C-alpha angles and dihedrals in degrees: 000000000000090000093053092050090051092049090047092052091049092052090051090050091050090047090051091050090049093049093047090049090050090049091050091050090049092052091047089052091051093051090051088053089050090051090052092050092046093051091047090054090048092051094047094047091041092058090047091049092048094055092041091052093051089049091050092049090053091050094046091057088078095072102182095049095044094047092051093049093048090050093049096046098056094146092055090043091054088053088054091052091048092050091049090050091051089049090052095049095044092047093049092049091045094050090047091053091048088050090052088050090054090053100041102025091219110150093216091070092050093051094044091047091051091051091050091048091050089050089051091053090051091054092047092053090047090054093050091046091052091047089051089052092052092053091053105265 
């Protein structure tokens, strides 16, 4: 009777170890999926920002027209400055969280940092889009 209880406890312990290992593998799989989504967002917004930047550089080459439009559209220009400030704050917080992840290796910091960095990219693309609108695009 004592032997069967001991064997039964060992089988429960092995089952618990197996379930915790499966849970760890499931979480690792989810974070790999999150990394794939994050990199996809970065690539999509990166391509958009590249084309938008080339368009802005072409429009800024006409100095008199671009200076007058920026001066006349002060409300839109203040929105650009606000979006750039949000980009700066979100990027700093995101990179800080990723740095904490590198030190502590806790996945929560990596995921949170990735979300903040994606939010920063959205605000950067919003700022460039608004600036493109000011310059007549």
